[in-house]
ROVEX-384625 format. One record per residue: residue in one letter; y negated, x negated, z of N, C-alpha, C in turn. Coordinates in steps of 0.001 Angstrom, whole numbers, padded with zeros to 6 digits, always signed. Example, Ala and Ser with C-alpha at 12.3 -4.5 7.8 and 13.67 -1.06 7.14 Angstrom:
<nodes>
A+005690-013190+007800+004500-012300+007800+003300-013200+007800 S+002250-012850+007080+001060-013670+007140-000030-012900+007870 
</nodes>
This chain:
<nodes>
M-157416-473842+014013-157892-472592+013366-159020-472945+012418 S-158966-472427+011213-160006-472720+010243-161205-471837+010498 P-162374-472193+010003-163582-471358+010177-163386-469958+009647 L-162561-469809+008575-162380-468482+007998-161622-467581+008943 D-160728-468204+009764-159933-467401+010680-160773-466796+011781 S-161960-467353+012020-162814-466845+013103-163495-465556+012737 Y-163442-465166+011464-164057-463906+011021-163074-462776+011185 D-163570-461644+011687-162750-460425+011757-162609-459866+010352 S-161377-459594+009920-161168-459100+008561-161891-457805+008315 G-162147-457008+009374-162836-455723+009196-164307-455872+008957 S-164839-457084+009093-166274-457263+008908-166650-457470+007467 F-165671-457570+006563-165960-457734+005146-166067-456384+004485 G-167073-456174+003680-167207-454955+002914-166379-455049+001657 L-166424-453959+000849-165672-453938-000389-166199-454964-001376 A-167470-455341-001176-168056-456328-002088-167661-457747-001715 G-166956-457936-000572-166500-459272-000196-167465-460006+000695 Q-168573-459403+001051-169563-460050+001898-169381-459602+003335 P-169337-460568+004284-169114-460198+005679-170234-459330+006224 G-169799-458221+006968-170774-457367+007642-171514-456414+006743 V-171171-456330+005461-171891-455473+004523-170903-454512+003867 R-171194-453176+003958-170329-452167+003326-170966-451709+002023 S-170148-451529+001039-170650-451064-000250-170892-449562-000205 A-171580-449042-001222-171833-447605-001322-170534-446846-001486 E-169572-447439-002215-168279-446790-002409-167539-446620-001088 E-167631-447646-000223-166950-447585+001065-167588-446509+001948 D-168914-446417+001921-169606-445395+002706-169214-443995+002251 E-169111-443821+000948-168749-442520+000410-167319-442165+000794 M-166435-443173+000787-165048-442932+001158-164946-442519+002623 R-165680-443214+003470-165666-442874+004894-166203-441459+005127 A-167261-441097+004393-167853-439764+004540-166869-438686+004078 H-166164-438970+002988-165171-438020+002470-164039-437810+003467 I-163561-438902+004044-162485-438807+005035-162942-437999+006236 A-164197-438197+006639-164732-437453+007781-164803-435960+007477 R-165233-435626+006239-165324-434213+005858-163943-433565+005850 V-162976-434275+005302-161606-433749+005274-161097-433541+006691 G-161410-434464+007578-160979-434337+008961-161563-433113+009632 V-162865-432861+009379-163517-431691+009958-162868-430405+009454 V-162618-430349+008136-161990-429158+007547-160627-428913+008158 L-159832-429981+008318-158504-429832+008898-158574-429361+010344 C-159520-429891+011089-159677-429478+012496-160052-428000+012594 V-160974-427577+011713-161387-426175+011713-160215-425272+011339 A-159451-425682+010308-158305-424876+009861-157279-424727+010964 V-156986-425842+011641-156017-425786+012737-156537-424908+013873 G-157834-425048+014163-158415-424245+015228-158380-422762+014923 L-158701-422409+013679-158713-420998+013295-157316-420402+013315 S-156344-421182+012854-154974-420657+012844-154472-420426+014259 G-154958-421229+015188-154509-421073+016564-155257-420009+017330 C-156428-419594+016843-157236-418630+017593-157068-417207+017084 G-156167-416970+016123-155894-415616+015668-156673-415199+014443 Y-157369-416123+013807-158160-415766+012627-157271-415189+011524 N-156164-415854+011257-155259-415380+010209-154719-413991+010528 S-154458-413738+011784-153962-412415+012189-155026-411352+011950 M-156275-411682+012234-157352-410729+012002-157499-410418+010516 V-157348-411445+009688-157418-411238+008236-156293-410316+007778 T-155097-410569+008275-153942-409754+007893-154112-408307+008321 L-154556-408089+009543-154748-406727+010060-155843-406002+009287 K-156888-406734+008919-157984-406129+008147-157487-405724+006762 E-156647-406539+006167-156100-406208+004847-155194-404979+004928 Q-154496-404818+006023-153651-403637+006209-154506-402373+006274 I-155660-402466+006912-156577-401328+006976-157078-400979+005583 D-157468-401989+004829-157979-401755+003469-156917-401093+002591 A-155681-401552+002729-154597-400981+001924-154338-399531+002321 A-154353-399254+003619-154131-397888+004095-155269-396971+003659 W-156490-397473+003692-157634-396656+003288-157576-396334+001793 A-157083-397262+000995-156956-397015-000452-156057-395806-000708 Q-154996-395672+000077-154111-394520-000072-154791-393232+000379 V-155594-393320+001421-156362-392151+001874-157302-391696+000766 E-157991-392649+000151-158948-392310-000907-158257-391647-002095 N-157053-392077-002398-156312-391451-003502-156110-389959-003246 Q-155757-389614-002029-155518-388214-001687-156826-387429-001573 L-157867-388074-001089-159174-387406-001026-159671-387074-002430 Q-159412-387982-003373-159804-387732-004759-159005-386583-005344 R-157738-386522-005008-156890-385426-005476-157427-384087-004957 R-157825-384068-003695-158391-382843-003133-159713-382499-003801 N-160517-383502-004035-161807-383272-004687-161640-382645-006064 D-160599-383045-006757-160358-382523-008100-159913-381054-008083 L-159309-380623-006987-158839-379234-006881-159956-378267-006507 I-160956-378759-005814-161974-377885-005227-162735-377040-006245 P-163254-377597-007347-164049-376774-008280-163309-375532-008770 N-162041-375674-009179-161284-374523-009666-161018-373514-008559 L-160747-374009-007360-160500-373119-006233-161753-372309-005895 V-162887-372966-005954-164152-372283-005680-164448-371222-006740 E-164214-371558-008002-164492-370617-009081-163633-369366-008978 V-162369-369533-008647-161488-368371-008489-161976-367504-007330 T-162353-368148-006242-162811-367405-005064-164099-366649-005359 K-164974-367249-006142-166235-366587-006490-165991-365292-007256 G-164919-365254-007999-164624-364052-008773-164375-362835-007900 Y-164022-363058-006636-163751-361940-005726-164737-361866-004567 A-165421-362965-004309-166330-362990-003149-167591-363768-003505 A-168247-363325-004563-169429-364033-005063-170560-364077-004050 H-170581-363123-003114-171696-363044-002164-171554-364053-001008 E-170420-364764-000949-170213-365760+000113-170920-367075-000264 K-172208-366969-000546-172955-368116-001060-173032-369267-000069 E-173166-368944+001198-173300-370001+002208-172076-370912+002234 V-170903-370313+002110-169664-371094+002116-169604-371992+000885 F-169932-371431-000279-169884-372206-001521-170898-373350-001503 E-172070-373074-000963-173093-374105-000886-172679-375222+000063 H-172039-374835+001150-171555-375828+002121-170530-376750+001474 I-169623-376169+000699-168597-376970+000022-169227-377888-001014 A-170146-377350-001804-170797-378154-002840-171555-379326-002224 D-172242-379066-001120-173009-380119-000447-172079-381183+000134 A-170990-380730+000786-170052-381684+001384-169362-382528+000314 R-169000-381887-000779-168329-382611-001869-169275-383639-002495 S-170532-383255-002657-171520-384163-003223-171732-385381-002323 K-171757-385152-001013-171947-386260-000074-170756-387217-000101 L-169569-386653-000258-168386-387513-000312-168402-388379-001568 I-168777-387773-002687-168842-388521-003940-169902-389626-003868 G-171012-389332-003205-172106-390293-003126-172037-391253-001957 A-171031-391101-001109-170919-391964+000064-170670-393408-000354 G-171285-394332+000373-171140-395743+000050-170154-396467+000943 T-170444-396510+002233-169576-397220+003160-168360-396384+003531 R-167375-397045+004114-166177-396324+004551-166524-395318+005637 A-167409-395695+006547-167805-394785+007622-168462-393529+007058 E-169298-393689+006029-169949-392539+005396-168918-391649+004705 K-167925-392263+004079-166883-391488+003402-166048-390702+004409 I-165784-391308+005549-165014-390615+006586-165778-389403+007099 D-167070-389583+007377-167885-388457+007861-167951-387347+006820 A-168131-387731+005559-168223-386741+004482-166891-386019+004291 A-165777-386738+004395-164459-386134+004227-164171-385140+005352 E-164575-385478+006565-164382-384576+007698-165212-383303+007502 N-166426-383474+007008-167300-382327+006755-166724-381440+005653 L-166165-382058+004621-165576-381288+003518-164339-380530+003995 G-163557-381148+004857-162394-380467+005404-162778-379223+006181 S-163864-379319+006921-164369-378162+007667-164828-377058+006718 A-165505-377442+005641-165990-376466+004669-164828-375765+003963 L-163785-376508+003654-162628-375920+002978-161905-374912+003878 S-161875-375197+005164-161217-374261+006079-161924-372908+006071 R-163245-372941+005946-164011-371690+005876-163729-370958+004565 L-163524-371716+003493-163220-371095+002203-161884-370353+002265 L-160894-370989+002869-159581-370356+002952-159580-369143+003869 M-160473-369135+004826-160576-367973+005702-161033-366733+004933 I-161798-366960+003862-162284-365838+003050-161120-365050+002469 A-160057-365762+002080-158913-365111+001448-158297-364052+002355 E-158374-364270+003648-157815-363301+004581-158602-361986+004557 Q-159825-362047+004086-160686-360857+004067-160646-360133+002719 Y-160021-360755+001705-160003-360172+000371-158560-360137-000156 P-157867-359029+000018-156467-358901-000433-156278-359199-001917 Q-157254-358795-002730-157129-359034-004168-157182-360537-004485 L-157970-361259-003735-158041-362704-003920-156711-363349-003537 K-156117-362896-002449-154820-363430-002021-153739-363168-003070 A-153906-362042-003801-152894-361671-004804-153094-362382-006131 D-154211-363072-006291-154492-363755-007549-153534-364933-007729 A-152870-364980-008884-151858-366006-009137-152459-367413-009168 Q-153636-367534-009778-154255-368859-009861-154691-369337-008480 F-155229-368435-007675-155642-368797-006322-154418-369238-005504 A-153307-368533-005678-152077-368872-004963-151600-370272-005349 R-151640-370571-006651-151201-371893-007113-152103-372994-006572 L-153414-372777-006673-154359-373784-006197-154270-373973-004688 S-154046-372888-003967-153912-372975-002509-152684-373781-002121 D-151598-373574-002869-150379-374344-002608-150614-375831-002862 E-151298-376129-003958-151589-377528-004279-152489-378147-003220 L-153450-377358-002757-154358-377850-001726-153607-378098-000420 A-152710-377205-000075-151924-377372+001151-151081-378646+001085 G-150470-378882-000071-149676-380101-000236-150536-381349-000135 T-151722-381271-000726-152647-382407-000672-153112-382666+000746 E-153405-381599+001488-153837-381753+002879-152744-382413+003713 N-151500-382083+003425-150390-382718+004143-150325-384209+003844 R-150548-384559+002572-150533-385978+002205-151724-386707+002816 I-152865-386036+002868-154036-386640+003507-153743-386909+004979 A-153110-385939+005632-152785-386093+007055-151848-387282+007275 T-150882-387450+006370-149940-388564+006484-150644-389905+006312 E-151461-390014+005274-152171-391269+005019-153235-391523+006077 R-153841-390468+006595-154830-390626+007661-154163-391199+008910 R-152961-390708+009220-152250-391220+010386-151928-392707+010223 R-151469-393093+009032-151149-394498+008778-152400-395364+008869 Y-153498-394844+008338-154763-395583+008406-155198-395757+009854 N-155139-394696+010632-155556-394765+012031-154678-395713+012837 E-153402-395771+012506-152502-396707+013180-152904-398151+012884 A-153271-398412+011618-153715-399752+011240-155028-400101+011933 V-155932-399134+012026-157215-399343+012700-156996-399605+014192 R-156107-398843+014800-155843-399001+016233-155294-400400+016537 E-154373-400869+015696-153794-402195+015909-154855-403286+015756 Y-155693-403132+014728-156753-404117+014474-157800-404100+015576 N-158298-402918+015930-159333-402810+016958-158845-403354+018296 T-157599-403053+018623-157037-403552+019884-156955-405074+019879 F-156564-405646+018743-156408-407097+018643-157738-407819+018817 I-158800-407345+018138-160070-408069+018199-160785-407876+019539 K-160332-406905+020341-160938-406685+021659-160279-407526+022749 K-159138-408127+022409-158428-408942+023388-158971-410368+023394 L-158806-411035+024534-159144-412444+024614-158049-413263+023933 P-158398-414355+023242-159756-414881+023098-160520-414327+021897 Q-159891-413416+021086-160519-412967+019840-161879-412309+020062 T-162002-411570+021175-163243-410828+021401-164461-411733+021533 A-164216-413014+021851-165325-413948+022044-165924-414432+020728 Y-165153-414347+019639-165663-414913+018389-165390-414071+017150 A-164715-412928+017300-164373-412116+016129-165609-411768+015301 H-166688-411363+015987-167895-410954+015252-168549-412120+014525 W-168317-413335+014987-168872-414503+014297-168305-414636+012892 F-167065-414197+012733-166403-414290+011436-166489-412985+010653 G-167288-412035+011137-167492-410782+010401-166475-409700+010693 F-165702-409844+011754-164702-408829+012098-165301-407850+013102 Q-165606-406644+012620-166203-405614+013448-165204-404485+013678 E-165438-403703+014723-164565-402573+015021-164608-401562+013879 E-163454-401051+013486-163357-400100+012375-163348-398663+012897 K-163826-397759+012052-163948-396347+012414-162645-395604+012144 Y-162263-394751+013097-161082-393901+012899-161436-392735+011977 F-160423-392210+011315-160588-391039+010450-159907-389868+011149 E-160683-389106+011880-160147-387976+012632-160416-386681+011868 A-159450-385798+011887-159632-384489+011254-160556-383636+012109 S-161438-382888+011457-162328-381996+012192-161518-380879+012843 K-162072-380273+013873-161374-379192+014566-161073-378039+013612 E-162030-377740+012732-161826-376645+011778-160666-376963+010831 A-160614-378230+010372-159561-378622+009437-158189-378573+010108 Q-158155-378851+011407-156890-378811+012129-156385-377378+012290 Q-157288-376412+012135-156934-375013+012337-157033-374205+011047 V-156845-374878+009910-156921-374183+008614-155831-373106+008574 P-156218-371859+008307-155233-370796+008285-154308-370896+007078 K-153068-370545+007252-152127-370498+006139-152245-369145+005454 V-152569-369174+004188-152751-367940+003450-151393-367405+003020 A-151035-366265+003512-149731-365668+003185-149884-364780+001944 F-149004-365006+000976-149098-364235-000282-147918-363254-000388 
</nodes>
């Protein structure tokens, strides 16, 4: 055996000197280590339900976008409906003020939870507005009020449909993150329990205005 054979081939660095590693070799080893860590984390997350939580959260966001579309449609109908009603029941100031305040809060709401609370409050206020029509026959006979009421009723039905879909998405997501093992680490990744969008009792009992 020659003297050279007694050296371990792994003891030579990239520069050719035994036992010495070059800066390039150190950087390569560090890069490989970083890639390994990333791969381990990715595999771990995929196995612990992270991807499922992302998917379920995206479903909630998509469902909420549809809810907001219908809430905006309702918001656009309210001013004209209020103006027609004022023409026959101008003294019902408390009801009009309640609607204006609720509508303003919905427009100014920032978070989804704030928008849900404001939307529920507005639904309650609208139910009181429609109750006025039962007390004023001339208002019920107004053609514009009848048209706007029909549009509002259709919008409320669409809101109810989208609200149900949203709540179903929230229920699936909330249930998933509460189960083991997700419940142990969901909050670490920013996955928090989502708020349901429930109709207020008044909104559930909105009277149908018969013309």
